[in-house]
C-alpha positions as semicolon CSV with decimal commas, in nm:
position;residue;x (nm);y (nm);z (nm)
1;M;3,311;-3,663;-7,679
2;S;3,475;-3,989;-7,590
3;I;3,282;-4,294;-7,485
4;R;3,399;-4,251;-7,125
5;T;3,279;-3,892;-7,099
6;E;2,945;-3,988;-7,253
7;K;2,900;-4,271;-7,002
8;V;2,991;-4,047;-6,709
9;A;2,755;-3,774;-6,835
10;E;2,468;-4,021;-6,870
11;D;2,536;-4,162;-6,523
12;I;2,537;-3,813;-6,371
13;K;2,214;-3,731;-6,556
14;H;2,043;-4,046;-6,430
15;K;2,159;-4,003;-6,068
16;L;2,065;-3,633;-6,057
17;N;1,720;-3,701;-6,201
18;T;1,667;-3,957;-5,927
19;A;1,788;-3,718;-5,657
20;M;1,584;-3,424;-5,784
21;S;1,261;-3,617;-5,815
22;R;1,296;-3,726;-5,453
23;D;1,434;-3,408;-5,296
24;L;1,244;-3,138;-5,485
25;S;0,897;-3,282;-5,446
26;E;0,834;-3,079;-5,128
27;I;0,899;-2,741;-5,293
28;S;0,564;-2,606;-5,407
29;G;0,519;-2,443;-5,745
30;L;0,821;-2,608;-5,906
31;G;0,640;-2,856;-6,121
32;L;0,857;-3,124;-6,274
33;V;1,231;-3,053;-6,278
34;T;1,429;-3,277;-6,511
35;I;1,785;-3,295;-6,629
36;S;1,765;-3,271;-7,006
37;K;2,135;-3,292;-7,083
38;V;2,474;-3,318;-6,915
39;I;2,792;-3,215;-7,093
40;I;3,114;-3,305;-6,918
41;S;3,464;-3,177;-6,991
42;P;3,724;-3,420;-7,127
43;D;3,914;-3,417;-6,796
44;L;3,588;-3,502;-6,610
45;K;3,626;-3,208;-6,372
46;L;3,348;-2,981;-6,498
47;A;2,991;-3,071;-6,587
48;K;2,726;-2,849;-6,742
49;V;2,385;-2,968;-6,627
50;Y;2,086;-2,844;-6,828
51;L;1,755;-2,828;-6,640
52;S;1,407;-2,808;-6,781
53;F;1,097;-2,717;-6,582
54;L;0,759;-2,856;-6,682
55;G;0,440;-2,734;-6,520
56;N;0,602;-2,473;-6,299
57;K;0,390;-2,176;-6,207
58;E;0,673;-1,931;-6,149
59;P;0,930;-1,758;-6,371
60;V;1,256;-1,942;-6,430
61;E;1,453;-1,691;-6,221
62;N;1,242;-1,768;-5,911
63;V;1,273;-2,142;-5,966
64;S;1,649;-2,110;-6,003
65;K;1,669;-1,920;-5,673
66;K;1,484;-2,205;-5,501
67;L;1,727;-2,460;-5,645
68;I;2,049;-2,283;-5,541
69;P;2,035;-2,400;-5,175
70;R;1,974;-2,756;-5,298
71;R;2,293;-2,763;-5,504
72;S;2,503;-2,899;-5,216
73;I;2,253;-3,182;-5,174
74;S;2,308;-3,278;-5,537
75;D;2,685;-3,272;-5,491
76;I;2,668;-3,492;-5,181
77;F;2,428;-3,735;-5,348
78;L;2,656;-3,769;-5,650
79;A;2,964;-3,817;-5,433
80;K;2,790;-4,107;-5,256
81;H;2,661;-4,277;-5,571
82;I;2,932;-4,221;-5,829
83;I;3,285;-4,335;-5,756
84;M;3,535;-4,112;-5,934
85;K;3,881;-3,975;-5,860
86;Y;3,750;-3,619;-5,888
87;M;3,388;-3,525;-5,850
88;P;3,298;-3,285;-6,132
89;D;3,202;-2,931;-6,044
90;L;2,837;-2,896;-6,146
91;N;2,717;-2,583;-6,322
92;F;2,342;-2,563;-6,374
93;Y;2,183;-2,397;-6,677
94;Y;1,825;-2,351;-6,788
95;D;1,739;-2,551;-7,101
96;D;1,481;-2,360;-7,302
97;T;1,480;-2,598;-7,600
98;A;1,118;-2,707;-7,550
99;E;0,996;-2,348;-7,523
100;Y;1,197;-2,248;-7,829
101;A;1,057;-2,539;-8,031
102;D;0,703;-2,447;-7,924
103;K;0,761;-2,085;-8,026
104;M;0,894;-2,191;-8,368
105;Q;0,597;-2,424;-8,421
106;K;0,355;-2,140;-8,344
107;L;0,534;-1,915;-8,593
108;I;0,519;-2,185;-8,861
109;N;0,148;-2,235;-8,795
110;E;0,087;-1,859;-8,824
111;I;0,269;-1,849;-9,157
112;K;0,065;-2,142;-9,286
113;E;-0,260;-1,971;-9,184
114;E;-0,160;-1,643;-9,351
115;S;-0,028;-1,797;-9,675
116;P;-0,279;-2,027;-9,846
117;E;-0,020;-2,128;-10,108
118;V;0,198;-2,303;-9,845
119;K;0,077;-2,661;-9,835
120;S;0,134;-2,891;-9,543
121;E;0,291;-3,230;-9,607
């Protein structure tokens, strides 16, 4: 990625985090919704926005359904706060990195408990 695309991606991430913390606080059961990563295309017309949900009490599918009507709010907020020739089309994806890392850590711990010859560092 070029420096420009990285700067635009970071700016979008920061602005969307601000918008989501303000606008999504009234939806119950969501927990904390954060933007973990934004990847933008070289032509700055498409952005992949990765969301993570912390402390939500519902499955990811239900949370995603609640966020779909709020997508236009995010687009409008970005258009007001980021001046660009073309506003990137935002595609939202669920980021399961934290859950995957937790699952791997549990598996490693199970292996350590089962095998006494594996020593921890």
